[in-house]
C-alpha positions in Angstrom: -91.0 -13.1 -46.5 -88.5 -10.2 -46.9 -89.6 -6.8 -48.1 -86.0 -6.2 -49.2 -85.8 -9.3 -51.4 -86.4 -9.3 -55.1 -85.3 -10.8 -58.5 -83.6 -9.6 -61.6 -82.8 -10.6 -65.2 -79.6 -12.7 -64.9 -78.5 -12.1 -68.4 -78.9 -8.4 -68.3 -77.2 -8.2 -64.9 -74.2 -10.2 -66.2 -73.7 -8.0 -69.2 -74.1 -4.9 -66.9 -71.2 -6.2 -64.7 -69.1 -6.9 -67.7 -69.7 -3.5 -69.3 -68.8 -1.7 -66.1 -65.7 -3.8 -65.7 -64.6 -3.0 -69.2 -65.3 0.8 -68.7 -62.9 0.6 -65.7 -60.1 -1.0 -67.6 -60.8 -4.8 -67.4 -60.6 -7.0 -70.4 -62.6 -10.2 -70.8 -62.4 -12.8 -73.5 -65.5 -14.9 -74.4 -65.3 -18.4 -75.9 -61.7 -18.6 -74.7 -61.2 -21.7 -72.5 -58.2 -21.9 -70.2 -56.3 -25.1 -70.8 -53.5 -24.8 -68.3 -52.1 -22.7 -65.4 -48.4 -22.9 -64.9 -46.4 -20.9 -62.3 -43.1 -19.3 -63.1 -40.1 -19.0 -60.9 -41.0 -15.3 -60.1 -44.4 -16.4 -58.7 -46.4 -15.2 -61.6 -48.7 -17.5 -63.6 -48.9 -18.4 -67.2 -52.6 -18.9 -68.3 -52.7 -20.9 -71.5 -55.6 -20.4 -73.9 -56.2 -21.2 -77.6 -55.5 -17.5 -78.2 -52.1 -17.7 -76.6 -50.5 -17.4 -73.1 -51.4 -14.7 -70.7 -49.0 -13.9 -67.9 -50.6 -12.8 -64.7 -49.2 -11.7 -61.3 -52.2 -13.2 -59.6 -54.8 -15.7 -60.8 -58.2 -16.2 -59.3 -60.1 -19.5 -59.6 -63.7 -18.3 -60.4 -64.5 -21.6 -62.2 -68.1 -22.0 -60.9 -69.3 -25.4 -62.0 -65.7 -26.0 -63.2 -64.0 -24.9 -60.0 -62.7 -28.4 -59.4 -61.2 -28.7 -62.9 -59.6 -25.3 -62.8 -58.1 -26.1 -59.4 -56.6 -29.3 -60.6 -54.7 -27.4 -63.2 -52.7 -25.7 -60.4 -52.6 -28.8 -58.2 -55.4 -27.7 -55.9 -58.3 -29.7 -54.6 -61.5 -27.6 -54.4 -64.1 -29.5 -52.3 -67.2 -28.2 -54.0 -70.0 -30.2 -55.6 -72.6 -29.3 -58.3 -76.1 -30.2 -57.2 -79.2 -30.7 -59.3 -81.9 -28.2 -58.5 -85.6 -27.9 -59.6 -88.0 -25.1 -59.9 -91.3 -24.8 -61.7 -92.9 -22.0 -63.7 -96.7 -21.8 -63.7 -99.2 -20.6 -66.2 -101.2 -17.4 -65.4 -102.8 -17.4 -62.0 -105.8 -15.1 -61.7 -105.0 -14.3 -58.0 -101.5 -13.2 -59.0 -102.6 -11.3 -62.1 -105.3 -9.4 -60.3 -103.4 -8.6 -57.1 -102.6 -5.1 -58.1 -99.0 -5.0 -57.1 -96.0 -7.3 -57.2 -96.1 -10.2 -54.7 -93.1 -10.4 -52.3 -90.7 -13.3 -52.4 -91.4 -16.0 -49.8 -89.8 -19.0 -48.2 -91.5 -21.8 -46.2 -88.9 -23.5 -44.1 -91.1 -26.3 -43.0 -92.0 -27.2 -46.6 -88.5 -26.5 -48.0 -89.9 -24.3 -50.7 -89.4 -20.8 -52.0 -91.6 -18.8 -54.3 -92.0 -15.5 -56.1 -94.1 -13.9 -58.8 -93.1 -14.6 -62.4 -95.0 -12.4 -64.8 -98.7 -13.4 -64.1 -97.8 -16.7 -62.6 -95.5 -18.1 -59.9 -92.0 -19.5 -59.7 -91.8 -22.3 -57.2 -88.5 -24.0 -56.2 -87.4 -26.5 -53.5 -84.4 -27.8 -51.7 -85.6 -31.4 -51.4 -84.5 -33.5 -48.4 -82.7 -36.0 -50.6 -80.3 -34.0 -52.9 -78.8 -35.3 -56.1 -75.1 -34.6 -56.7 -74.4 -33.9 -60.4 -71.2 -35.1 -62.2 -69.3 -36.2 -59.1 -66.3 -37.2 -61.2 -66.0 -33.7 -62.8 -68.0 -31.2 -64.9 -67.6 -31.8 -68.6 -65.7 -29.0 -70.4 -68.3 -28.9 -73.1 -71.2 -28.4 -70.8 -72.9 -25.2 -71.8 -75.4 -24.7 -69.0 -77.9 -26.9 -70.7 -80.9 -27.9 -68.6 -81.1 -31.4 -67.1 -83.9 -33.9 -67.3 -86.5 -33.0 -64.6 -87.2 -35.6 -62.0 -90.5 -34.5 -60.5 -90.9 -37.7 -58.5 -87.9 -36.6 -56.4 -89.7 -33.4 -55.4 -93.3 -34.7 -55.3 -93.7 -34.5 -51.6 -92.4 -30.9 -51.6 -95.0 -30.0 -54.3 -97.8 -31.5 -52.2 -96.8 -29.3 -49.3 -96.5 -26.3 -51.6 -100.1 -26.9 -52.9 -101.3 -27.0 -49.2 -99.5 -23.7 -48.4 -100.6 -21.9 -51.6 -103.9 -23.5 -52.8 -103.9 -21.5 -56.0 -100.8 -23.4 -57.2 -102.7 -26.7 -57.1 -105.1 -25.4 -59.7 -102.4 -23.7 -61.9 -101.0 -25.3 -65.0 -97.2 -26.0 -65.0 -95.7 -24.1 -67.9 -92.1 -25.4 -67.4 -90.2 -27.7 -65.1 -86.6 -26.7 -64.9 -83.7 -28.7 -63.5 -80.2 -27.3 -63.6 -76.9 -27.7 -61.7 -75.4 -25.2 -59.4 -72.4 -25.3 -57.0 -72.5 -26.0 -53.3 -69.7 -26.0 -50.7 -69.4 -28.2 -47.7 -70.8 -25.6 -45.3 -72.8 -23.6 -47.8 -70.5 -20.6 -47.7 -68.2 -19.4 -50.5 -64.5 -20.2 -50.5 -62.6 -17.0 -51.2 -59.2 -15.5 -50.7 -55.5 -16.5 -51.1 -54.9 -20.3 -51.0 -52.6 -21.3 -48.2 -49.3 -22.8 -49.4 -49.7 -21.3 -52.9 -48.2 -18.1 -54.1 -50.5 -15.6 -56.0 -53.3 -18.2 -56.3 -56.7 -17.0 -55.1 -60.2 -18.5 -55.1 -63.7 -17.3 -55.4 -65.7 -20.5 -55.7 -68.7 -22.2 -54.0 -70.8 -19.1 -54.5 -74.1 -20.8 -54.8 -76.2 -17.6 -54.8 -74.3 -15.6 -57.4 -76.4 -12.5 -57.7 -77.1 -12.4 -53.9 -73.5 -13.0 -52.9 -71.4 -12.0 -55.9 -71.2 -8.2 -55.2 -70.0 -8.7 -51.7 -67.5 -11.4 -52.7 -66.1 -9.2 -55.4 -65.8 -6.2 -53.1 -64.1 -8.3 -50.4 -61.7 -9.8 -52.9 -60.7 -6.4 -54.3 -60.1 -5.0 -50.8 -58.1 -8.1 -49.9 -55.8 -7.8 -52.9 -55.4 -4.0 -52.9 -55.4 -3.2 -49.2 -53.9 -6.4 -47.9 -57.0 -7.4 -45.9 -60.7 -7.1 -46.2 -62.7 -4.5 -44.3 -64.9 -7.2 -42.6 -64.4 -10.5 -40.9 -64.4 -13.1 -43.6 -63.5 -16.2 -41.6 -66.7 -18.0 -42.6 -65.8 -17.5 -46.3 -62.0 -17.9 -46.1 -60.8 -20.7 -48.3 -58.2 -21.4 -45.6 -60.8 -23.1 -43.5 -60.4 -26.2 -45.7 -57.2 -28.2 -46.1 -55.9 -31.3 -47.7 -58.1 -33.3 -45.4 -61.1 -32.0 -47.3 -61.1 -34.7 -49.9 -63.3 -34.7 -53.0 -65.5 -37.5 -51.5 -65.8 -35.5 -48.3 -66.7 -32.4 -50.3 -69.5 -34.3 -52.1 -70.9 -35.7 -48.9 -70.9 -32.5 -47.0 -72.1 -30.3 -49.9 -75.0 -32.7 -50.4 -75.8 -32.5 -46.7 -75.7 -28.7 -46.9 -78.0 -28.6 -49.9 -80.5 -30.8 -48.1 -80.4 -28.5 -45.1 -80.7 -25.3 -47.0 -84.0 -24.4 -45.4 -83.5 -26.3 -42.2 -82.9 -24.3 -39.0 -79.4 -24.7 -37.7 -78.7 -24.4 -33.9 -75.6 -23.2 -32.2 -75.1 -26.5 -30.2 -75.8 -28.7 -33.2 -73.2 -31.0 -34.8 -74.0 -32.5 -38.2 -73.6 -36.2 -38.8 -72.2 -36.6 -42.3 -68.6 -36.7 -43.2 -67.4 -37.3 -39.7 -64.3 -39.1 -38.3 -62.1 -37.8 -41.1 -59.2 -37.4 -38.7 -58.8 -38.6 -35.1 -56.1 -38.4 -32.5 -54.7 -41.3 -30.5 -57.1 -40.5 -27.6 -60.2 -40.6 -29.7 -61.5 -44.0 -28.7 -60.7 -43.4 -25.0 -62.5 -40.0 -25.1 -65.6 -41.5 -26.6 -65.6 -44.3 -24.0 -65.4 -41.7 -21.3 -68.6 -40.1 -22.6 -67.2 -37.3 -24.8 -69.6 -35.5 -27.1 -67.4 -35.1 -30.2 -67.3 -32.2 -32.6 -65.3 -31.6 -35.7 -62.8 -28.8 -36.2 -60.8 -28.5 -39.4 -61.6 -32.2 -40.1 -60.3 -33.3 -36.7 -62.6 -34.9 -34.1 -62.4 -33.2 -30.7 -64.2 -33.4 -27.4 -66.9 -30.7 -26.8 -68.1 -31.9 -23.4 -68.4 -35.1 -21.3 -71.5 -37.0 -20.2 -71.4 -39.6 -17.5 -71.3 -42.4 -20.1 -71.3 -42.7 -23.9 -75.0 -43.4 -24.2 -75.8 -40.1 -22.6 -73.4 -38.0 -24.9 -76.2 -36.6 -27.1 -77.4 -33.1 -27.7 -80.9 -31.6 -28.1 -80.5 -28.7 -30.6 -81.9 -25.5 -29.1 -81.4 -21.8 -28.9 -82.0 -22.0 -25.1 -80.1 -23.6 -22.3 -79.3 -27.1 -23.5 -78.9 -30.5 -21.8 -75.1 -30.2 -21.8 -75.3 -27.3 -19.3 -75.1 -29.3 -16.1 -72.3 -31.4 -17.5 -70.3 -28.4 -18.5 -71.0 -26.8 -15.1 -69.6 -29.8 -13.4 -66.4 -29.6 -15.5 -66.0 -26.0 -14.6 -66.4 -26.6 -10.9 -63.9 -29.5 -11.1 -61.1 -27.4 -12.6 -61.9 -24.4 -10.3 -61.5 -26.5 -7.2 -59.0 -29.0 -8.5 -57.1 -29.7 -11.7 -58.2 -30.8 -15.2 -56.6 -31.8 -18.5 -57.6 -30.9 -22.1 -56.5 -32.3 -25.4 -55.2 -29.5 -27.6 -54.5 -31.5 -30.7 -57.1 -29.4 -32.5 -55.3 -26.2 -31.7 -53.0 -24.8 -34.4 -49.5 -24.5 -33.1 -46.7 -22.3 -34.3 -43.1 -22.1 -33.0 -41.6 -18.6 -32.9 -37.9 -18.9 -32.0 -34.6 -17.0 -32.4 -33.2 -13.6 -31.9 -36.0 -11.0 -32.1 -38.8 -13.5 -31.4 -40.1 -11.5 -28.4 -39.9 -8.2 -30.3 -41.9 -9.7 -33.2 -44.6 -11.0 -30.9 -44.8 -7.6 -29.1 -45.5 -6.0 -32.5 -47.9 -8.7 -33.6 -49.9 -9.3 -30.4 -52.0 -6.7 -28.6 -51.6 -8.2 -25.1 -48.8 -9.0 -22.7 -46.1 -11.5 -23.8 -45.2 -13.8 -20.9 -41.9 -14.3 -19.3 -40.0 -17.6 -19.5 -42.0 -20.5 -18.0 -45.3 -18.6 -18.2 -48.3 -18.6 -20.5 -50.8 -15.9 -21.5 -53.8 -15.2 -23.7 -53.4 -12.3 -26.2 -55.3 -11.1 -29.3 -53.4 -11.1 -32.6 -53.9 -8.0 -34.7 -53.6 -7.3 -38.4 -51.4 -4.6 -39.9 -54.4 -2.3 -39.9 -55.0 -3.0 -36.2 -58.1 -5.2 -36.6 -58.6 -8.4 -34.6 -57.1 -11.4 -36.3 -57.5 -14.1 -33.6 -57.2 -14.9 -30.0 -54.0 -16.8 -29.2 -52.3 -18.5 -26.3 -48.6 -17.7 -26.0 -46.3 -19.9 -24.0 -42.7 -18.7 -23.3 -40.5 -21.8 -23.3 -37.2 -19.8 -23.1 -36.2 -16.1 -23.6 -36.2 -16.5 -27.4 -38.5 -19.6 -27.8 -42.3 -19.3 -27.9 -45.2 -21.5 -28.8 
């Protein structure tokens, strides 16, 4: 449980946000659907609505359940997937009503349940091990946040565990069973920021925990737009981490996997099985046959470490020293005493060439820029001096770098 956790009235909070935005100069139009987004030659966007066309310097896809549909208007694939989600509201529970103070919110990771007080009863929700994607082909425009038909059979085993954990629930009457869709992303994190390859088009989608994450997402987006960069590292939320390889089908598969693992412990040496082998290099089969334990980076399969043979290339998820340690140690010893090769197809590569290339790199990088025929590691910094990334710079000629 978390003594800093809590709950609020979603309707009241939404109107409070809207009122505050309006006080500070924002304008919002209710019951006004967007039917098209069209970019002008100057980079601005025309947003078409039944009330007319609004021209905007920047547009932000905050479509929520309709993020995919809004993205398609601008030619963008957004790999999110609405998922069905159940929670129950109980009748009055004497133990809750007579407790004397408000009960804390709680999570049981083994049972995949969460619970909190709701008036004099309890609210009980679950992320069941077999998730149900909703409207894979697209969210209907006329969907008005209606509730879906509950499927209690799908969560029956979670309910049994909940009754074991909280015996008072087993004796309580169920006042309401609620099933509604909400949006998940492939890795469970929001997708925010400017969309690569598009001008003045931003996203703030895949925010599955709106009231928990919304304030931070809004602040980060505002900083990014006004100051040119956010004040914190947002790599894990940056929409740029997905590309054209993240197809709608892949988004559905991975988002469902993430929903099912919402309350499952994730380990640093763990690779998840679904949605794999999206992209491979010419060496993929040879690497696997040589005993490579494969991972996935930006949709591309890449070797993490090598076992003695393919049958031994498996991992035991842990927070402690794992079974790959000795294999990796042998690799390190081999390249220290001899020579080794590494496939770098999964590295992003940029060519910087022409007059002024070295000067530009000296300004952009914090480290030493190598001489011709040499290679060096150097951090890249932002305009405000923050760390942007760790790059390898190779000097192929005086004015030619990779």
